[in-house]
C-alpha positions as CSV (number, residue, x, y, z in Angstrom):
1,M,0.0,0.0,0.0
2,G,1.0,3.6,-0.4
3,V,-0.5,6.9,0.8
4,E,-1.0,10.4,-0.8
5,E,-1.7,13.4,1.4
6,E,-2.5,17.0,0.3
7,Y,-1.7,20.0,2.5
8,F,-2.4,23.7,2.5
9,I,0.4,26.3,2.5
10,V,-0.4,29.0,5.1
11,D,1.2,32.3,6.2
12,P,2.1,32.0,9.9
13,R,1.3,35.7,10.5
14,T,-2.1,36.0,8.8
15,R,-2.9,32.2,8.9
16,A,-4.3,32.5,5.4
17,A,-3.8,29.9,2.7
18,V,-1.4,31.4,0.2
19,P,-0.5,30.6,-3.4
20,H,3.2,29.7,-2.9
21,A,3.1,26.0,-3.6
22,E,5.8,26.2,-6.3
23,A,8.3,27.9,-4.1
24,V,7.7,25.3,-1.3
25,V,8.1,22.4,-3.6
26,A,11.4,23.9,-4.9
27,N,12.7,23.5,-1.4
28,V,11.8,19.8,-1.0
29,A,14.8,17.7,0.0
30,D,15.5,14.2,-1.5
31,W,14.0,11.4,0.5
32,D,13.8,7.6,0.2
33,G,11.2,6.7,-2.3
34,G,8.5,9.3,-1.8
35,S,7.8,12.7,-3.4
36,V,6.2,16.1,-2.9
37,G,4.7,18.0,-5.8
38,T,2.2,20.7,-6.7
39,E,-1.5,20.2,-6.9
40,F,-4.6,21.6,-8.6
41,T,-4.4,25.0,-6.8
42,R,-1.3,27.0,-6.0
43,Q,-2.2,26.9,-2.3
44,Q,-1.7,23.1,-2.0
45,I,1.0,20.6,-2.2
46,E,0.7,16.8,-2.4
47,A,3.0,14.3,-0.7
48,R,3.3,10.7,-1.7
49,T,4.9,7.7,0.0
50,A,6.6,4.8,-1.6
51,P,4.7,1.5,-1.4
52,F,5.1,-0.7,1.8
53,T,3.8,-3.9,3.2
54,S,4.5,-3.2,6.8
55,L,2.2,-0.8,8.7
56,G,5.2,0.3,10.8
57,E,7.2,1.2,7.7
58,L,4.3,3.1,6.3
59,A,3.9,5.0,9.5
60,G,7.5,6.0,9.4
61,Q,7.2,7.0,5.8
62,I,4.2,9.2,6.5
63,R,6.0,10.8,9.3
64,R,9.1,11.4,7.2
65,M,7.1,12.9,4.3
66,R,5.4,15.3,6.6
67,R,8.8,16.3,8.0
68,V,10.0,17.0,4.4
69,A,6.9,19.1,3.6
70,V,7.1,21.0,6.8
71,A,10.8,21.8,6.4
72,A,10.2,22.9,2.8
73,A,7.5,25.3,3.8
74,R,9.5,26.7,6.7
75,A,12.3,27.4,4.4
76,E,10.0,29.9,2.7
77,G,8.8,31.3,6.0
78,L,5.5,29.4,5.6
79,R,3.7,26.6,7.3
80,V,1.8,23.4,6.4
81,A,-1.8,22.9,7.6
82,A,-3.4,19.4,7.1
83,T,-7.1,20.2,6.7
84,G,-9.7,19.4,4.1
85,T,-10.7,23.0,3.4
86,P,-8.9,26.4,3.7
87,I,-10.0,28.2,6.8
88,L,-8.8,31.7,6.0
89,G,-7.6,33.6,2.9
90,D,-8.7,34.5,-0.6
91,V,-9.8,31.0,-1.6
92,I,-13.0,31.4,-3.7
93,P,-12.3,31.1,-6.6
94,P,-9.1,29.3,-5.9
95,P,-5.8,30.2,-7.6
96,I,-5.6,27.3,-10.0
97,A,-2.1,26.2,-11.1
98,D,-1.1,27.2,-14.6
99,V,-1.1,23.7,-16.1
100,P,-2.6,22.9,-19.5
101,R,-4.6,20.0,-18.0
102,Y,-6.1,22.2,-15.3
103,R,-7.0,24.9,-17.8
104,E,-8.8,22.4,-19.9
105,T,-10.6,21.0,-16.9
106,T,-11.8,24.5,-16.0
107,E,-13.1,25.0,-19.5
108,M,-15.1,21.8,-19.1
109,F,-16.4,22.1,-15.6
110,R,-16.6,25.8,-15.1
111,A,-17.7,27.1,-11.7
112,L,-17.4,23.6,-10.2
113,Q,-13.7,24.5,-9.9
114,D,-14.5,27.1,-7.3
115,G,-15.1,24.4,-4.7
116,Q,-12.0,22.3,-5.5
117,N,-9.6,24.0,-3.1
118,I,-9.7,20.9,-1.0
119,C,-7.2,18.4,0.5
120,A,-7.8,14.7,0.8
121,C,-6.0,11.5,1.7
122,H,-5.8,8.7,-0.8
123,V,-4.7,5.1,-0.1
124,H,-3.5,2.8,-2.9
125,V,-3.6,-1.0,-2.3
126,H,-2.0,-3.4,-4.7
127,V,-4.4,-5.9,-6.3
128,P,-3.8,-8.8,-8.6
129,D,-5.5,-7.4,-11.7
130,R,-8.0,-4.8,-12.9
131,A,-11.0,-7.2,-13.0
132,T,-10.4,-8.1,-9.3
133,A,-10.0,-4.4,-8.4
134,I,-13.5,-3.6,-9.8
135,L,-15.2,-6.4,-7.8
136,A,-13.1,-5.8,-4.7
137,G,-14.4,-2.2,-4.8
138,N,-17.9,-3.5,-4.4
139,H,-16.9,-5.0,-1.0
140,V,-15.3,-1.7,0.2
141,R,-18.2,0.4,-1.1
142,P,-20.6,-0.2,1.9
143,W,-17.9,0.9,4.4
144,L,-17.2,4.2,2.7
145,P,-19.6,6.2,5.0
146,V,-17.9,4.7,8.1
147,L,-14.5,5.6,6.8
148,L,-15.6,9.1,6.1
149,S,-17.1,9.6,9.5
150,M,-13.7,8.8,11.0
151,T,-11.8,11.2,8.8
152,G,-13.9,14.4,8.7
153,N,-11.5,17.3,9.1
154,S,-13.0,20.2,7.2
155,P,-15.7,22.1,9.2
156,Y,-14.6,25.6,8.2
157,L,-14.4,27.3,4.9
158,A,-13.2,30.8,4.2
159,G,-14.1,32.1,7.6
160,R,-17.3,30.3,8.4
161,D,-18.4,27.1,10.1
162,T,-20.3,25.0,7.5
163,G,-21.9,22.8,10.1
164,Y,-20.4,19.7,8.6
165,A,-17.5,17.5,9.8
166,S,-16.4,17.2,6.2
167,W,-17.3,20.1,4.0
168,R,-14.7,18.8,1.5
169,T,-17.1,15.9,0.8
170,L,-19.9,18.3,-0.1
171,S,-17.6,20.4,-2.3
172,W,-16.5,17.3,-4.1
173,S,-20.0,15.8,-4.6
174,G,-21.0,18.3,-7.3
175,W,-18.7,16.6,-9.9
176,P,-20.5,14.3,-12.3
177,V,-18.3,11.4,-11.4
178,A,-17.6,11.6,-7.7
179,G,-18.7,10.1,-4.4
180,P,-19.6,6.4,-3.9
181,P,-19.3,4.4,-7.1
182,P,-22.0,2.3,-8.6
183,F,-22.0,-1.5,-8.1
184,F,-20.2,-3.1,-11.0
185,G,-20.9,-6.6,-12.0
186,S,-17.7,-7.0,-14.0
187,L,-14.8,-5.2,-15.6
188,G,-16.8,-5.0,-18.8
189,H,-19.7,-3.3,-17.0
190,F,-17.2,-0.8,-15.6
191,E,-15.7,-0.1,-19.0
192,D,-19.1,0.3,-20.5
193,V,-20.1,2.9,-17.9
194,V,-16.8,4.8,-18.2
195,G,-17.1,4.8,-22.0
196,T,-20.6,6.3,-21.8
197,L,-19.4,9.0,-19.3
198,L,-16.5,9.9,-21.6
199,E,-18.8,10.2,-24.6
200,A,-21.2,12.4,-22.6
201,G,-18.4,14.8,-21.6
202,A,-18.8,14.0,-17.9
203,L,-15.1,12.9,-17.8
204,K,-12.1,14.6,-19.3
205,D,-10.3,11.3,-19.3
206,R,-9.8,8.2,-17.1
207,R,-7.7,10.2,-14.7
208,S,-10.8,12.3,-13.8
209,I,-12.8,9.3,-12.5
210,F,-13.2,10.7,-9.0
211,W,-15.3,8.0,-7.4
212,D,-14.3,7.3,-3.7
213,V,-13.2,3.9,-4.8
214,R,-11.6,3.5,-8.2
215,P,-9.0,1.3,-10.0
216,S,-5.9,3.5,-10.6
217,A,-5.5,4.7,-14.2
218,H,-1.7,4.0,-14.1
219,L,-0.9,1.7,-11.2
220,P,-1.9,-1.9,-10.3
221,T,-3.9,-0.7,-7.4
222,L,-7.4,0.0,-6.0
223,E,-7.5,3.6,-4.7
224,I,-9.7,4.7,-1.9
225,R,-10.3,8.5,-1.9
226,V,-13.1,9.1,0.6
227,A,-11.1,10.8,3.4
228,D,-10.2,14.3,4.3
229,V,-6.5,14.7,5.0
230,A,-5.9,14.0,8.7
231,S,-4.4,16.7,10.9
232,A,-2.2,14.2,12.7
233,Y,-0.2,11.5,10.9
234,K,-1.3,8.7,13.3
235,E,-4.9,9.1,12.0
236,T,-3.6,8.5,8.5
237,V,-2.0,5.3,9.7
238,L,-5.3,4.2,11.2
239,F,-7.2,5.0,7.9
240,A,-4.6,3.2,5.8
241,A,-4.6,0.1,7.9
242,L,-8.4,-0.2,7.7
243,V,-8.5,0.5,4.0
244,R,-5.8,-2.2,3.2
245,A,-7.7,-4.8,5.3
246,L,-11.0,-4.0,3.6
247,V,-9.4,-4.3,0.1
248,V,-7.7,-7.6,1.0
249,L,-10.9,-9.0,2.4
250,G,-12.6,-7.9,-0.8
251,V,-10.0,-9.6,-3.0
252,Q,-10.4,-12.8,-1.0
253,A,-14.1,-12.7,-1.3
254,V,-13.9,-12.1,-5.1
255,G,-11.6,-15.1,-5.3
256,E,-14.4,-17.2,-3.8
257,G,-16.9,-16.0,-6.4
258,D,-18.6,-13.2,-4.3
259,K,-19.1,-10.0,-6.3
260,G,-20.1,-8.0,-3.2
261,P,-23.3,-6.7,-1.6
262,R,-25.6,-4.7,-3.7
263,V,-26.2,-1.6,-1.5
264,P,-28.7,0.7,-3.2
265,A,-27.0,3.9,-4.5
266,E,-29.6,6.2,-2.9
267,L,-29.0,4.6,0.5
268,L,-25.2,4.8,0.2
269,R,-25.5,8.5,-0.9
270,A,-27.6,9.3,2.1
271,A,-25.2,7.5,4.5
272,Q,-22.3,9.4,2.9
273,W,-24.1,12.7,3.5
274,R,-24.9,11.9,7.1
275,A,-21.3,10.9,7.7
276,A,-20.0,14.1,6.2
277,R,-22.4,16.1,8.4
278,D,-22.0,14.4,11.8
279,G,-18.6,12.7,11.7
280,I,-18.0,10.2,14.6
281,E,-19.6,12.6,17.1
282,G,-23.1,12.0,15.7
283,Q,-25.4,9.4,14.1
284,G,-24.6,7.3,11.1
285,L,-26.8,5.4,8.7
286,D,-26.2,1.7,8.8
287,V,-26.5,0.7,5.2
288,R,-27.1,-3.0,6.2
289,S,-30.2,-2.2,8.3
290,G,-31.2,1.2,7.0
291,R,-31.3,2.5,10.6
292,L,-29.5,5.3,12.3
293,R,-26.9,4.2,14.9
294,P,-24.2,6.1,16.8
295,A,-21.3,6.5,14.4
296,V,-18.8,5.1,16.9
297,M,-20.8,1.8,16.9
298,L,-20.5,1.6,13.1
299,V,-16.7,2.1,13.4
300,D,-16.7,-0.7,16.1
301,A,-18.5,-2.9,13.6
302,L,-15.9,-2.1,10.9
303,L,-13.1,-3.1,13.3
304,A,-14.9,-6.4,14.1
305,H,-15.2,-7.1,10.4
306,V,-11.5,-6.7,9.7
307,R,-10.2,-8.0,13.1
308,P,-9.4,-11.6,12.0
309,L,-7.2,-10.3,9.2
310,L,-5.5,-7.6,11.3
311,E,-4.8,-10.1,14.0
312,A,-3.2,-12.5,11.5
313,W,-1.0,-9.6,10.4
314,G,-0.1,-8.6,14.0
315,E,-1.7,-5.1,13.4
316,Y,-5.0,-5.3,15.4
317,D,-3.6,-4.0,18.8
318,T,-2.1,-1.0,17.1
319,V,-5.3,-0.3,15.1
320,E,-7.4,-0.7,18.3
321,R,-5.2,1.8,20.2
322,L,-5.3,4.3,17.3
323,W,-9.1,4.1,17.2
324,G,-9.2,4.5,21.0
325,M,-7.1,7.6,20.8
326,L,-9.3,9.1,18.0
327,R,-12.5,8.3,19.9
328,A,-11.1,9.9,23.0
329,D,-9.7,13.0,21.4
330,G,-12.6,13.5,18.9
331,S,-12.5,13.8,15.2
332,G,-10.4,16.3,13.3
333,A,-13.5,18.5,12.9
334,A,-14.3,18.4,16.6
335,R,-10.7,19.4,17.5
336,Q,-10.9,22.3,15.1
337,R,-14.1,23.5,16.7
338,A,-12.6,23.0,20.2
339,D,-9.7,25.3,19.1
340,Y,-12.1,27.9,18.0
341,A,-14.3,27.7,21.2
342,R,-11.4,28.6,23.5
343,R,-11.3,32.3,22.3
344,G,-13.6,32.5,19.3
345,R,-10.7,33.0,16.9
346,L,-10.2,31.2,13.6
347,T,-6.5,32.0,13.8
348,D,-6.3,29.6,16.8
349,V,-7.8,26.9,14.5
350,V,-5.1,27.3,12.0
351,D,-2.4,27.4,14.7
352,G,-3.7,24.1,16.1
353,L,-3.6,22.6,12.6
354,I,0.0,23.7,12.0
355,E,1.0,22.1,15.3
356,R,-0.9,18.8,14.6
357,S,0.4,18.6,11.0
358,D,4.0,18.6,12.1
359,P,5.1,15.1,13.4
360,D,7.8,16.8,15.5
361,P,6.2,19.8,17.2
362,R,8.6,22.6,18.0
363,P,9.6,23.3,21.6
364,G,6.9,25.2,23.4
365,E,4.2,24.4,20.9
366,R,1.2,22.5,22.0
367,E,0.7,18.9,21.1
368,H,-3.0,18.8,20.0
369,S,-3.2,15.2,18.9
370,G,-3.3,14.0,22.5
371,G,-2.5,10.7,24.1
372,E,0.7,8.7,24.2
373,M,2.7,7.9,21.1
374,V,1.3,4.7,19.7
375,A,3.7,1.7,19.7
376,L,4.6,1.5,16.0
377,T,7.9,0.4,14.6
378,I,9.0,3.7,13.1
379,D,12.5,4.5,11.8
380,N,13.0,8.1,12.8
């Protein structure tokens, strides 16, 4: 598996998101296997790990890539903030990077681009082949709202509280090919649907398939794209561990002839909306029963589902501790709101994000992520 994270570049004086991504990327030091590059807007950068099989190795890689990104920003007198939406600054419309592909996308999708100043976390999991990837995605699909509820980290946008745990999800949902994917009966079914969407002009190309689960257009992986970027790297480790387990269980089920549960699209969309609104602090829609349940109970059900596999890999204790820490500390959205509640200042929210985004908080800075360091094998 491998992980991609997107971060905002912010001015530490104004705490506004600023369009200096190119300058930050120019300062990126070489590191072992990963990379840091520019993104859709000039206020964002994207960091990517190398692929790993060990959860401990992946955790160390995520920590190192954040160090590299933080150092590159600091070299410009700037900071990194890992949040799904920009809190302060001139962000609507966003300053889109001057790249031919992005100019063409803007011509196609027009004002939809105004809501795309957003930062997500994507996890890639290796799969045997493309046909297996399509059917394994059917098995991951019902768990997307639960994963989203755990990772909501975008309550504020441009100076206001949206009332959502993940406003990034709502910004993203306006695209014609985004959100939970359909159920696909085969690779041929997937190709037929994508071909129709391309002919209709709903896709620029296969790289613009933005469903929350999709086969990568250029890698032998299934990519899960449902999460906001996490403010603290340990939450990314938790998300990646759960995603990999779900994909592997899906691959195993496909190998046994199971194409996955046919959860109705309208039910899954409603569950996704509820997860984006409430996060883990509220109620979630159980797509199996059609009933509302506390979101934390749905996460517990997810952990029970993947537990046998995680125990076989020796990862369950770590995942359980990480979930316990997240549950005790609250979601990323809840922590942002707690920072605001102390003095009623959005600058405090940005300061908290700067501190949590850095895996090595500076002396005298607060450690917002809370709890003890989880016992992971991390090469510092």
